[in-house]
VEXFI-621577 format. One record per atom (N, C-alpha, C): residue number from 1; residue in one letter; x, y, z. Coordinates in steps of 0.1 Angstrom, whole numbers, padded with zeros to 4 digits. Last residue first. Layout:
{NUM A {X Y Z}}
...
This chain:
{61 X {-0135 0059 0114}}
{61 X {-0133 0071 0122}}
{61 X {-0145 0075 0130}}
{60 X {-0120 0028 0108}}
{60 X {-0132 0036 0108}}
{60 X {-0129 0048 0118}}
{59 X {-0099 0011 0087}}
{59 X {-0099 0019 0099}}
{59 X {-0111 0028 0098}}
{58 X {-0089 -0021 0075}}
{58 X {-0099 -0010 0075}}
{58 X {-0099 -0003 0088}}
{57 X {-0057 -0029 0063}}
{57 X {-0067 -0030 0074}}
{57 X {-0076 -0018 0072}}
{56 X {-0034 -0048 0045}}
{56 X {-0044 -0038 0045}}
{56 X {-0054 -0040 0056}}
{55 X {0000 -0053 0037}}
{55 X {-0012 -0057 0045}}
{55 X {-0021 -0046 0046}}
{54 X {0020 -0059 0008}}
{54 X {0014 -0051 0018}}
{54 X {0003 -0058 0026}}
{53 X {0029 -0075 -0013}}
{53 X {0039 -0067 -0005}}
{53 X {0033 -0060 0007}}
{52 X {0008 -0085 -0027}}
{52 X {0018 -0095 -0022}}
{52 X {0028 -0088 -0013}}
{51 X {-0004 -0063 -0038}}
{51 X {-0011 -0070 -0027}}
{51 X {-0002 -0080 -0020}}
{50 X {0001 -0043 -0057}}
{50 X {0012 -0047 -0048}}
{50 X {0006 -0055 -0036}}
{49 X {-0022 -0040 -0071}}
{49 X {-0010 -0042 -0079}}
{49 X {0001 -0047 -0070}}
{48 X {-0041 -0035 -0052}}
{48 X {-0042 -0047 -0059}}
{48 X {-0029 -0050 -0067}}
{47 X {-0034 -0009 -0044}}
{47 X {-0032 -0020 -0035}}
{47 X {-0032 -0033 -0042}}
{46 X {-0043 0005 -0066}}
{46 X {-0029 0005 -0063}}
{46 X {-0026 -0007 -0054}}
{45 X {-0071 0001 -0063}}
{45 X {-0064 -0004 -0075}}
{45 X {-0049 -0005 -0073}}
{44 X {-0076 0014 -0039}}
{44 X {-0078 -0001 -0040}}
{44 X {-0071 -0007 -0052}}
{43 X {-0071 0040 -0047}}
{43 X {-0062 0033 -0037}}
{43 X {-0064 0018 -0037}}
{42 X {-0092 0043 -0065}}
{42 X {-0078 0045 -0069}}
{42 X {-0069 0038 -0060}}
{41 X {-0116 0039 -0051}}
{41 X {-0112 0030 -0061}}
{41 X {-0098 0031 -0065}}
{40 X {-0109 0044 -0015}}
{40 X {-0116 0047 -0028}}
{40 X {-0110 0038 -0039}}
{39 X {-0104 0053 0016}}
{39 X {-0108 0040 0009}}
{39 X {-0116 0044 -0004}}
{38 X {-0075 0073 0022}}
{38 X {-0089 0071 0020}}
{38 X {-0092 0058 0013}}
{37 X {-0048 0059 0043}}
{37 X {-0053 0066 0031}}
{37 X {-0068 0064 0030}}
{36 X {-0021 0058 0063}}
{36 X {-0036 0057 0064}}
{36 X {-0041 0066 0052}}
{35 X {0008 0037 0063}}
{35 X {0001 0049 0059}}
{35 X {-0014 0047 0059}}
{34 X {0039 0023 0075}}
{34 X {0024 0023 0074}}
{34 X {0020 0037 0069}}
{33 X {0067 0002 0073}}
{33 X {0061 0015 0072}}
{33 X {0046 0014 0069}}
{32 X {0075 -0025 0073}}
{32 X {0070 -0020 0086}}
{32 X {0065 -0005 0085}}
{31 X {0099 -0021 0047}}
{31 X {0090 -0029 0055}}
{31 X {0087 -0023 0068}}
{30 X {0098 0011 0030}}
{30 X {0105 0001 0037}}
{30 X {0095 -0008 0044}}
{29 X {0079 0026 0017}}
{29 X {0092 0026 0012}}
{29 X {0101 0015 0018}}
{28 X {0049 0045 0010}}
{28 X {0056 0035 0018}}
{28 X {0070 0035 0012}}
{27 X {0030 0060 -0004}}
{27 X {0037 0066 0008}}
{27 X {0045 0057 0016}}
{26 X {0020 0051 -0027}}
{26 X {0012 0048 -0015}}
{26 X {0019 0054 -0002}}
{25 X {0041 0057 -0044}}
{25 X {0028 0065 -0045}}
{25 X {0019 0063 -0033}}
{24 X {0059 0037 -0037}}
{24 X {0062 0051 -0034}}
{24 X {0050 0059 -0035}}
{23 X {0044 0015 -0047}}
{23 X {0048 0015 -0033}}
{23 X {0051 0030 -0029}}
{22 X {0045 0021 -0074}}
{22 X {0032 0021 -0067}}
{22 X {0034 0022 -0052}}
{21 X {0072 0019 -0080}}
{21 X {0065 0032 -0081}}
{21 X {0052 0033 -0074}}
{20 X {0074 -0008 -0077}}
{20 X {0082 0001 -0069}}
{20 X {0076 0015 -0069}}
{19 X {0058 -0018 -0097}}
{19 X {0054 -0021 -0083}}
{19 X {0062 -0012 -0074}}
{18 X {0071 -0010 -0120}}
{18 X {0058 -0005 -0117}}
{18 X {0054 -0007 -0103}}
{17 X {0096 -0024 -0118}}
{17 X {0096 -0010 -0116}}
{17 X {0082 -0004 -0113}}
{16 X {0092 -0055 -0098}}
{16 X {0091 -0047 -0111}}
{16 X {0091 -0032 -0108}}
{15 X {0115 -0064 -0073}}
{15 X {0102 -0062 -0078}}
{15 X {0103 -0054 -0091}}
{14 X {0140 -0067 -0061}}
{14 X {0136 -0077 -0071}}
{14 X {0122 -0076 -0076}}
{13 X {0129 -0051 -0032}}
{13 X {0140 -0056 -0039}}
{13 X {0135 -0067 -0049}}
{12 X {0109 -0043 -0015}}
{12 X {0107 -0041 -0029}}
{12 X {0119 -0045 -0038}}
{11 X {0100 -0064 0013}}
{11 X {0109 -0055 0006}}
{11 X {0106 -0054 -0009}}
{10 X {0068 -0066 0030}}
{10 X {0079 -0072 0023}}
{10 X {0088 -0061 0016}}
{9 X {0049 -0051 0042}}
{9 X {0054 -0062 0049}}
{9 X {0066 -0069 0043}}
{8 X {0035 -0019 0047}}
{8 X {0044 -0027 0038}}
{8 X {0050 -0038 0047}}
{7 X {0002 -0013 0054}}
{7 X {0015 -0015 0060}}
{7 X {0023 -0024 0050}}
{6 X {-0025 0009 0054}}
{6 X {-0017 0000 0045}}
{6 X {-0003 -0001 0051}}
{5 X {-0056 0014 0064}}
{5 X {-0042 0014 0069}}
{5 X {-0034 0004 0061}}
{4 X {-0082 0032 0049}}
{4 X {-0074 0020 0049}}
{4 X {-0060 0023 0055}}
{3 X {-0113 0045 0061}}
{3 X {-0099 0047 0056}}
{3 X {-0093 0033 0056}}
{2 X {-0147 0057 0054}}
{2 X {-0137 0048 0060}}
{2 X {-0123 0050 0054}}
{1 X {-0167 0084 0063}}
{1 X {-0159 0077 0053}}
{1 X {-0148 0069 0059}}
C-alpha cells in the first residue's frame, strides 16, 4: 500500500476555518511540517481542500 508524504509549504494565517481544521486533521500546523499518511480517498479529499497550502509526494514502502 502506498503512502503520501504531505508537507505544509504555506502558513494558515488568513485561511478559512475549514482549511485550518483540515491542516490540523492532517497532523500539520506550521510551514515545513511533514506527515506520512495512507493513500486513501479520505486523505486525498482533505488534501484537495488545502492543495494551495501543501506539497504532496508519493512514498512507496
